[in-house]
C-alpha positions as CSV (number, residue, x, y, z in Angstrom):
1,X,-42.5,5.8,53.7
2,X,-40.2,3.7,55.8
3,X,-36.4,3.8,55.3
4,X,-36.5,0.0,54.6
5,X,-39.0,0.5,51.7
6,X,-36.9,3.3,50.2
7,X,-33.8,1.1,50.2
8,X,-35.7,-1.8,48.8
9,X,-37.1,0.3,45.9
10,X,-33.6,1.7,45.2
11,X,-32.2,-1.8,45.1
12,X,-34.9,-3.0,42.8
13,X,-34.3,0.0,40.5
14,X,-30.6,-0.7,40.4
15,X,-31.3,-4.4,39.5
16,X,-33.6,-3.3,36.7
17,X,-31.1,-0.9,35.3
18,X,-28.3,-3.6,35.5
19,X,-30.5,-6.1,33.6
20,X,-31.4,-3.5,30.9
21,X,-27.9,-2.4,30.1
22,X,-26.6,-5.8,28.8
23,X,-29.8,-6.2,26.7
24,X,-29.3,-2.7,25.2
25,X,-25.7,-3.4,24.5
26,X,-26.5,-6.7,22.8
27,X,-29.1,-4.9,20.6
28,X,-26.4,-2.5,19.4
29,X,-23.7,-5.2,19.0
30,X,-21.7,-4.3,15.9
31,X,-20.7,-8.0,15.5
32,X,-24.3,-8.7,14.6
33,X,-25.1,-8.3,10.9
34,X,-27.3,-5.2,10.1
35,X,-30.3,-5.7,7.9
36,X,-29.2,-5.0,4.3
37,X,-30.7,-1.9,2.8
38,X,-31.5,-1.9,-0.9
39,X,-31.6,1.6,-2.5
40,X,-34.0,1.9,-5.4
41,X,-34.3,4.8,-7.8
42,X,-38.0,5.1,-8.8
43,X,-39.2,7.2,-11.7
44,X,-42.9,7.4,-12.8
45,X,-43.5,8.7,-16.3
46,X,-46.5,9.6,-18.3
47,X,-46.2,8.7,-22.0
48,X,-48.6,10.2,-24.5
49,X,-49.3,10.7,-28.3
50,X,-49.5,14.4,-27.7
51,X,-46.6,16.6,-28.8
52,X,-44.2,17.6,-26.1
53,X,-40.9,15.7,-26.5
54,X,-39.0,13.9,-23.8
55,X,-38.4,15.2,-20.3
56,X,-34.6,15.5,-19.9
57,X,-34.9,13.5,-16.6
58,X,-36.3,10.6,-18.6
59,X,-33.7,10.4,-21.5
60,X,-32.2,7.0,-20.3
61,X,-35.7,5.6,-19.9
62,X,-36.7,6.9,-23.4
63,X,-33.7,5.3,-25.0
64,X,-34.7,2.0,-23.5
65,X,-38.4,2.2,-24.4
66,X,-38.6,4.0,-27.7
67,X,-37.8,0.8,-29.6
68,X,-40.6,-1.1,-27.9
69,X,-43.4,1.5,-27.4
70,X,-45.0,4.2,-29.5
71,X,-45.4,7.6,-27.9
72,X,-44.7,11.3,-28.8
73,X,-43.9,12.6,-25.4
74,X,-42.6,11.3,-22.0
75,X,-42.9,13.4,-18.9
76,X,-41.6,12.5,-15.4
77,X,-44.4,12.9,-12.9
78,X,-42.7,11.5,-9.9
79,X,-39.1,10.7,-9.0
80,X,-37.9,9.2,-5.7
81,X,-35.1,7.2,-4.1
82,X,-36.4,4.6,-1.6
83,X,-34.2,2.6,0.7
84,X,-35.8,-0.7,1.8
85,X,-34.6,-3.6,3.8
86,X,-35.1,-7.1,2.6
87,X,-38.8,-7.9,3.1
88,X,-39.7,-4.3,3.9
89,X,-42.6,-2.9,1.9
90,X,-42.4,0.6,0.4
91,X,-45.3,2.4,-1.3
92,X,-45.1,4.9,-4.2
93,X,-48.2,6.9,-5.0
94,X,-49.2,7.2,-8.6
95,X,-50.8,10.5,-9.9
96,X,-54.1,8.7,-10.5
97,X,-54.5,7.8,-6.8
98,X,-53.4,4.2,-7.2
99,X,-50.2,2.9,-5.6
100,X,-47.2,0.7,-6.3
101,X,-46.0,-1.5,-3.5
102,X,-42.3,-2.7,-3.6
103,X,-40.7,-5.3,-1.5
104,X,-37.1,-6.5,-2.0
105,X,-37.0,-10.2,-1.4
106,X,-33.4,-11.2,-2.0
107,X,-30.1,-9.9,-3.3
108,X,-27.3,-11.8,-4.8
109,X,-24.7,-11.4,-7.5
110,X,-27.3,-11.3,-10.3
111,X,-29.3,-8.4,-8.7
112,X,-32.3,-7.9,-6.5
113,X,-35.5,-9.9,-6.6
114,X,-38.3,-7.5,-6.0
115,X,-42.0,-8.2,-5.4
116,X,-44.0,-5.5,-7.3
117,X,-47.7,-4.8,-7.0
118,X,-49.2,-2.0,-9.2
119,X,-52.7,-1.6,-7.8
120,X,-55.2,-2.5,-10.4
121,X,-52.7,-3.5,-13.0
122,X,-50.0,-6.1,-12.3
123,X,-48.5,-8.2,-9.5
124,X,-45.2,-10.1,-10.0
125,X,-41.7,-10.8,-8.8
126,X,-38.8,-9.7,-11.0
127,X,-35.0,-9.6,-10.7
128,X,-33.3,-6.3,-11.5
129,X,-29.5,-6.1,-11.9
130,X,-27.7,-3.4,-10.1
131,X,-27.8,-0.1,-12.1
132,X,-30.3,-1.6,-14.6
133,X,-33.9,-0.3,-15.0
134,X,-36.9,-2.6,-14.6
135,X,-39.8,-0.9,-16.4
136,X,-43.4,-1.7,-15.5
137,X,-46.6,-0.5,-17.3
138,X,-49.0,1.0,-14.8
139,X,-52.0,1.4,-17.0
140,X,-53.9,4.2,-18.8
141,X,-53.7,7.8,-17.5
142,X,-55.3,10.9,-19.0
143,X,-54.3,10.9,-22.7
144,X,-51.6,8.2,-22.4
145,X,-50.1,5.7,-20.0
146,X,-48.0,5.5,-16.9
147,X,-44.8,3.5,-16.5
148,X,-42.7,2.9,-13.5
149,X,-39.0,2.5,-13.6
150,X,-37.1,0.7,-10.8
151,X,-33.4,0.8,-10.6
152,X,-31.4,-0.9,-7.8
153,X,-28.5,1.4,-6.9
154,X,-26.3,-0.2,-4.3
155,X,-22.5,-0.4,-3.7
156,X,-21.1,-3.6,-5.2
């Protein structure tokens, strides 16, 4: 390869690097707002008429539901914290093979508007205040029913 070609390639490489550096710096610019992350505590429970009491991890949920629903036992079958950006979709697997899709749509002083799709059961948008549980029935399962609790948990 001629000396001229080597110098030309080196010069073009230097130009490409010089052009890429400002683009990378702009992408990491701290003055640009970061996409807001919405943390959600998700609990999936199985309620049943069979004896068994209430799982200690579901006590708060039991206190909220026992006035509205009839059941003898409540057992946590899945617990997870998901962190989703506005318009990002998260999926939670249910023990019966179906899934729950969650998508935060908007956050303001009244809470988070969340699009919820429980496969084969319900699809809706609901607002959940920070540190308040939104409970969704997820259909029959074994000898009882599944319920999904969503609780936004972000810094005010």
